[in-house]
Every structure is written in structure tokens, then in C-alpha cells.
C-alpha positions in Angstrom: 19.1 8.8 14.9 18.5 9.8 11.3 16.3 7.3 9.4 15.7 7.6 5.7 12.6 5.8 4.3 12.2 4.9 0.6 8.7 3.8 -0.5 8.9 2.9 -4.2 5.8 2.4 -6.3 5.4 1.4 -9.9 5.7 5.0 -11.2 6.7 7.0 -8.1 9.2 7.2 -5.3 8.1 8.6 -1.9 10.8 9.3 0.6 11.1 11.0 4.0 13.7 11.6 6.7 12.9 11.1 10.4 15.0 12.3 13.4 14.4 10.1 16.4 16.0 10.1 19.8 18.1 6.9 20.2 16.6 6.0 23.6 12.9 6.9 23.0 10.5 5.9 20.2 7.5 8.2 20.0 4.1 6.6 20.4 2.7 8.6 17.5 4.3 9.5 14.1 6.5 12.6 14.3 6.6 15.0 11.5 9.5 14.1 9.1 12.3 16.6 8.7 12.1 16.3 4.9 9.8 14.7 2.4 10.3 14.0 -1.3 8.3 12.5 -4.1 9.4 11.5 -7.6 6.5 11.2 -10.0 6.9 9.9 -13.5 3.2 10.3 -14.5 2.3 13.9 -13.7 4.2 15.5 -16.7 4.7 14.4 -20.3 8.2 13.1 -21.2 9.7 14.0 -17.8 9.5 13.3 -14.1 8.9 15.8 -11.3 10.8 15.8 -8.0 8.9 17.6 -5.3 10.7 18.3 -2.1 9.2 19.8 1.1 10.8 21.1 4.2 8.6 23.0 6.6 6.9 25.7 4.5 9.5 25.3 1.7 8.4 23.4 -1.4 10.6 22.9 -4.5 9.7 21.2 -7.8 12.6 19.9 -10.0 12.1 18.4 -13.5 13.8 15.1 -14.1 15.0 13.7 -17.4 12.9 10.6 -18.2 15.8 9.2 -20.3 18.1 9.2 -17.2 15.9 7.7 -14.5 18.9 6.3 -12.6 19.9 9.9 -11.7 16.6 10.7 -10.0 17.3 9.2 -6.6 20.8 10.8 -6.3 19.3 14.1 -7.2 16.6 13.6 -4.6 19.3 12.8 -2.0 21.2 15.9 -2.9 18.3 18.0 -1.8 18.9 16.7 1.8 22.3 18.5 1.9 22.0 21.4 -0.5 20.0 24.6 -0.9 16.8 25.7 0.9 15.8 22.1 1.6 19.0 21.2 3.4 18.4 19.4 6.7 21.6 17.5 7.3 25.3 18.4 6.7 26.2 15.3 4.8 24.6 12.1 3.6 26.8 10.1 6.1 24.6 11.6 8.9 22.0 9.1 7.9 22.1 6.1 10.3 19.9 3.6 8.5 17.7 3.4 5.4 14.4 1.5 5.3 12.7 0.3 2.2 9.1 -0.8 1.6 9.4 -4.0 -0.6 6.2 -5.3 -2.1 7.0 -8.9 -2.5 9.1 -11.1 -0.2 7.5 -14.4 -0.9 7.1 -16.7 2.1 10.8 -16.4 3.2 10.5 -13.1 5.2 8.0 -12.6 8.0 9.6 -9.5 9.6 11.8 -6.5 8.8 15.1 -7.8 7.6 18.6 -6.3 7.1 19.4 -6.1 3.4 22.3 -8.4 2.4 23.4 -9.6 -1.0 21.2 -12.7 -0.4 18.1 -10.6 0.5 18.7 -8.4 -2.6 19.0 -11.5 -4.8 15.7 -12.8 -3.4 13.9 -9.5 -4.1 15.2 -9.8 -7.7 14.2 -13.4 -7.9 10.6 -12.4 -7.1 10.4 -9.8 -9.9 8.1 -12.0 -12.0 5.6 -11.9 -9.1 5.7 -8.1 -8.7 7.1 -6.8 -12.0 5.8 -3.3 -11.5 7.4 -2.9 -8.0 10.3 -5.1 -7.2 12.6 -3.7 -9.9 12.0 -0.3 -8.4 13.0 -1.6 -5.0 16.3 -3.0 -6.4 17.0 0.3 -8.1 16.4 2.1 -4.8 18.7 -0.2 -2.8 21.5 0.1 -5.4 21.2 3.9 -5.5 21.6 4.0 -1.7 24.6 1.7 -2.0 26.2 4.1 -4.5 25.4 7.3 -2.7 25.7 6.3 1.0 28.1 3.4 0.8 27.7 0.7 3.5 25.0 2.4 5.5 22.6 -0.3 7.0 19.6 -0.9 4.8 16.4 -2.6 6.0 13.6 -4.2 4.0 10.0 -4.3 5.3 7.9 -6.6 3.1 4.3 -6.0 2.2 3.8 -9.7 2.2 5.2 -10.3 5.7 2.1 -9.5 7.7 0.2 -12.2 5.7 2.4 -15.0 6.7 -0.1 -16.0 9.4 -2.9 -16.7 6.9 -3.9 -20.4 7.4 -2.9 -22.6 4.5 -6.5 -23.4 3.6 -7.0 -19.7 3.0 -3.7 -19.2 1.2 -3.7 -22.2 -1.1 -5.4 -22.2 -4.5 -7.6 -25.2 -5.6 -5.0 -26.3 -8.2 -3.1 -29.6 -8.3 -1.1 -29.8 -5.1 2.3 -29.8 -6.9 1.7 -26.1 -7.9 1.6 -25.2 -4.2 5.0 -26.7 -3.8 6.2 -24.5 -6.7 5.1 -21.4 -4.8 1.7 -20.8 -6.4 -0.3 -19.5 -3.4 -1.9 -16.4 -1.9 0.8 -14.0 -0.6 -1.2 -10.9 0.1 0.1 -7.3 -0.1 -0.3 -3.8 1.6 0.7 -5.7 4.7 2.6 -2.7 6.2 -0.5 -0.6 6.0 -2.8 -3.3 7.2 -0.6 -4.0 10.2 -0.2 -0.3 11.1 -4.0 0.3 10.8 -4.8 -2.7 13.0 -2.4 -1.4 15.8 -3.8 2.2 15.4 -7.4 0.9 15.6 -6.6 -0.8 18.9 -5.2 2.5 20.2 -8.3 4.5 19.1 -10.7 1.9 20.6 -8.6 1.6 23.7 -8.8 -2.2 23.5 -6.2 -5.0 23.2 -5.5 -5.8 19.5 -5.7 -9.5 20.4 -9.4 -9.0 21.4 -10.6 -7.4 18.1 -12.0 -8.6 14.8 -11.2 -6.0 12.1 -11.6 -5.6 8.4 -9.1 -3.1 7.0 -10.0 -1.6 3.7 -6.9 -0.2 2.0 -8.3 1.7 -0.9 -5.9 3.6 -3.1 -4.9 3.2 -6.7 -4.3 -0.4 -5.5 -7.0 -1.8 -3.3 -7.1 -4.7 -0.8 -9.0 -5.9 2.3 -7.6 -7.9 5.1 -9.5 -9.8 7.8 -7.6 -9.4 11.1 -8.2 -11.5 14.2 -6.0 -11.9 17.3 -3.8 -9.2 15.7 -3.0 -11.5 12.8 -4.0 -11.6 9.1 -6.5 -14.4 8.5 -7.4 -13.6 4.9 -6.8 -10.9 2.3 -8.1 -10.1 -1.2 -4.8 -9.7 -3.1 -3.3 -13.1 -3.9 -0.4 -14.5 -5.8 0.1 -11.0 -7.2 -1.4 -7.6 -6.4 -3.8 -8.1 -9.3 -6.3 -10.4 -7.6 -9.3 -9.2 -5.6 -11.0 -5.8 -5.7 -11.5 -3.6 -8.7 -8.8 -0.9 -8.6 -7.6 2.2 -10.4 -6.1 0.5 -13.4 -6.2 -3.2 -12.3 -9.1 -5.5 -13.1 -9.1 -7.4 -9.8 -10.5 -10.9 -9.9 -12.1 -12.1 -13.2 -13.0 -15.4 -14.7 -9.6 -16.9 -15.7 -11.2 -18.5 -18.8 -11.5 -14.9 -20.2 -7.7 -14.9 -20.6 -7.7 -18.2 -22.4 -10.5 -16.9 -24.7 -8.6 -13.6 -25.4 -5.4 -15.6 -26.3 -7.3 -18.0 -28.6 -9.7 -15.6 -30.3 -7.7 -12.4 -30.4 -4.1 -13.7 -30.2 -3.2 -11.6 -27.1 0.2 -12.4 -25.8 1.2 -12.6 -22.1 2.6 -9.1 -22.3 -0.6 -7.9 -23.9 -2.7 -9.5 -21.1 -0.4 -8.1 -18.4 -0.9 -4.6 -19.8 -4.6 -5.1 -20.2 -5.2 -6.3 -16.7 -2.7 -4.1 -14.8 -2.7 -0.9 -16.7 -5.9 -0.5 -18.8 -8.7 -2.0 -16.6 -10.4 -1.1 -13.4 -11.9 2.3 -13.0 -9.8 3.6 -15.9 -10.8 0.9 -18.3 -14.5 0.9 -17.5 -15.0 4.7 -17.3 -12.7 5.7 -20.1 -12.0 8.7 -18.0 -9.4 8.1 -15.3 -8.1 5.8 -12.6 -8.7 8.6 -10.1 -11.9 8.3 -8.1 -12.2 12.1 -8.0 -12.5 12.2 -11.8 -15.1 9.3 -11.7 -17.2 11.2 -9.2 -17.1 14.3 -11.4 -18.1 12.2 -14.4 -21.1 10.9 -12.4 -22.2 14.5 -11.7 -22.1 15.1 -15.5 -24.3 12.0 -16.0 -21.6 10.1 -17.7 -22.9 6.5 -18.0 -19.5 4.8 -18.0 -18.4 6.8 -14.9 -21.5 5.7 -13.1 -21.0 2.1 -14.1 -17.4 2.1 -13.0 -18.4 3.5 -9.6 -21.2 1.0 -9.1 -19.0 -1.9 -10.1 -16.3 -0.7 -7.7 -18.8 -0.5 -4.8 -20.4 -3.8 -5.6 -17.1 -5.6 -5.5 -16.0 -3.8 -2.3 -19.2 -4.8 -0.6 -18.9 -8.4 -1.8 -15.4 -8.8 -0.5 -16.2 -7.1 2.9 -18.9 -9.8 3.1 -16.3 -12.5 2.4 -14.0 -11.2 5.1 -17.0 -11.1 7.6 -17.5 -14.8 7.0 -13.8 -15.5 7.7 -13.9 -13.6 11.0 -17.4 -14.7 12.2 -18.1 -11.2 13.5 -16.8 -7.7 13.4 -15.7 -5.0 15.9 -14.5 -2.4 13.4 -14.5 -1.6 9.7 -11.5 0.5 8.8 -11.0 2.7 5.8 -7.5 3.9 4.8 -5.3 5.1 2.0 -6.1 7.8 -0.6 -9.6 6.7 -1.5 -10.5 5.2 1.9 -9.4 8.3 3.7 -10.9 10.9 1.4 -13.8 9.6 -0.7 -16.9 10.3 1.4 -19.3 8.6 -1.0 -17.2 5.4 -1.2 -17.4 5.0 2.5 -21.1 5.8 2.6 -22.1 3.4 -0.2 -19.8 0.6 1.2 -21.4 0.9 4.7 -25.0 1.0 3.4 -25.0 -2.7 2.6 -24.3 -3.7 6.2 -27.2 -2.0 8.0 -28.5 -5.5 8.8 -25.5 -6.0 11.1 -26.3 -2.9 13.1 -23.5 -1.1 11.4 -24.6 2.6 11.2 -22.6 5.4 9.6 -22.9 8.9 11.0 -23.1 11.0 7.8 -22.1 14.2 9.5 -19.0 12.7 10.9 -18.3 11.0 7.5 -18.4 14.3 5.7 -16.1 16.1 8.2 -12.7 15.0 6.8 -12.2 12.6 9.7 -8.6 11.4 10.6 -8.1 8.6 13.0 -11.7 8.8 14.1 -14.8 6.7 14.6 -17.5 7.8 12.2 -20.2 5.4 13.3 -23.3 6.5 15.2 -23.3 6.1 18.9 -25.8 3.2 18.7 -23.9 1.4 15.9 -22.9 -2.2 16.8 -19.8 -1.9 14.7 -17.2 0.9 14.8 -16.3 2.5 11.5 -12.8 4.0 11.6 -11.0 6.3 9.2 -7.3 5.9 9.8 -4.5 7.8 8.1 -2.1 5.0 7.1 1.5 5.7 8.0 3.6 3.1 6.1 6.7 5.3 6.2 6.5 5.6 10.0 5.9 1.9 10.4 9.1 1.3 8.4 11.0 3.8 10.5 9.9 2.1 13.7 11.2 -1.2 12.5 14.6 0.4 11.5 14.9 2.0 15.0 14.0 -1.3 16.7 16.6 -3.2 14.7 19.3 -0.7 15.4 18.6 -0.2 19.1 18.3 -4.0 19.7 21.8 -4.5 18.2 20.4 -7.0 15.7 23.0 -6.1 13.1 26.1 -8.2 12.7 
């Protein structure tokens, strides 16, 4: 079975193709036959399509004025040239999409129908940087692959189990009826890491209390108990919670009222300020990339140091909040680009929790760990670094739906 996965971000499009036996689903992620990434930020006035097959790597420039042609060009690389891995696009059996916002309607992977596509479009105001890209990806597949089955896996789905008292905001109750509530995001990653943690620890997931720290350009924590999400830091939109690469995270909402009154900022101005110009980038004045911040710290850049210290303070604070929700902790998990690779972030985050008996082994922490426990042997809490596999989680769900004959 050939499964194509599309994972669209606000300024990128990651894709991969898996080949899986129809009767057997591997326990661990297999290597994709083909991977591709469209990035609209790495080069000025153009995008870059990077395609990899085994040891072959191709980079193709894309016209920023014709973004709609990017996905078809990406798909062409599956059937043409050195990166060809299938004879024709019709060899693809199913296409899975990561979709950031599904509201409260969807709690599991869902076949994409006109109704589902309309709902994704309806939720664009709640995820304006992501849901439009998902619609574009779905429609590009419709044009290029015809009526191939498409499946949506929603980042919000895992968080449907959050108790209402944790999901509701302290606003007049009628706003809850209008959909103003905590939805949570990064659910595919949080769910995958929880399951992988249970495998690594060789314990039933239902017996574990976990805090998963998904730290990338976007950042969120989730408190997981009984295999379910009990609370998470992102809320009504992916803006709430931790300080992120370009997003502010949680701030006093009265600041927005003040900026509107005193500086005449419009809603669009505020959206750009909070989502694109804040976080590590806004405070440091250098970059949204933690690697650039760490380099700035080595050069004694005050703003880089301040940005890092703020980032760690907020991360520690929210880990503490998740601890209170769980009433205990078996494992603290770090995942995603920063969580998996930033040694100093893990070290500083863990330092604050010595009082719990949580002890980081610095040698293990510095050894580029992947799917490993980096706590000391006498630590009362495990500290795991897990390579998140969102694409594989999506492929698993596609395989399950196809083999269970759930399609009409």
C-alpha cells in the first residue's frame, strides 16, 4: 500500500511516501520511499523544493508568484527523473493530511468529504496561518490524483478529552456556547510521543503520568494521564501558552486594548505583531531560531540572553502548571526541533525540578539522544527525548482506515 502524507505548515509543506504491506503494520516507523519539503522562507522572492530519495537530493526553485503550482511540481518528482519511486500517481492508494484545527467536531482520523473540507474552511479564522494551506493541499491532490481517498488527522483531536473545567475560559457562559474554548494543538505529536514513551518505559500507557514538551517554532505542553490529554498550553488558537519562535504566547489581554486605544493598532496589526514579530524573534531582534539565540548569548548579546531566559522561565512555569494538573509525574518528554536538539534548553528546564527528585544526566543529555531516557539512574522521574513522527502517525491512521474497510 502506497500512502502519501502531506504536512502543511504556515510557510512550508513537508511530504513523504510510505510503502506498507497491506496485511502488516510495522511497530516502528519505516524509512519513507521519498521525502519532499517546500520552503517559502529560505530564499528571497522564491520557494525551494527539496526532494530526497536514498542518497539523491534535488533542490528545485519555485516561483513565489505561482504558489499553486508547487504541490503539482512536487508530485511530479515522484514519477520523473532521479527521484522517481512509482510509475504513476495512481499508484498512490491514500493521502493523509495533518490538519491543525478541527474544532470539537472531529476526535479521530476522518475521511475527507465535501462536508469535512467545508468545516476545515469554516475554521480558518481560528487557524489563519494553517487551515488555508490544508485546503490548498487537499484541492491540489483532487486535481492531480482525482478521487483517491484522502484522510484528515486533526491536531485538535487528541485534546477532545480535556475536562470542560480545563477547556472553558472564565468568560460569560454564552461565549462557550459560541465555541470560545481551549482546543489545543500539536495533538498528533503529543499522542505519538505518549505512545512511544510507554514503549520505551515498557509500561502500559494507561498507568503513566506524562508531560510532553513539543518545542519547535511553535511550542506547547500537554499533561497526559490514562493515555488522554488532560490539559495543554495552546488554547483557542495556537497563539496561547509558551513563548515561541515568533509568537508571544500568553500575555495580559489588556495590552491589546491598550495598543488599540493608544497606538491605533488594527486587528490585522495585532495579529502580525503577536504571531509573526514576537517571541524569540521579537525579544532578541536576531532570529526565531534557538540556534541563533544561543550564538548571540555566546557573543554576550543582552537581548539574546533575555529572550532565552524568558523562554526558559515560561517553559518551567508551564511545566509546573501541568504537574499540578497531573498530581505527579512519571516522565518528562522533550520533542520537536528544539526539544530534540537544544541541549541547553533541556538542561535549564530540568534544573528547576530537582526538588522532585528529577535528575538530568548531563553526559546523556549531550550525546544527541534519540528515543532515550536521559535521567540519572537514581532520578525519581524519567526524562525522555523522543523523535516525534507525525507523518508516520498519520500514515498509521490511513492504513487502519483502509484495512478496516471504513470507507463507503
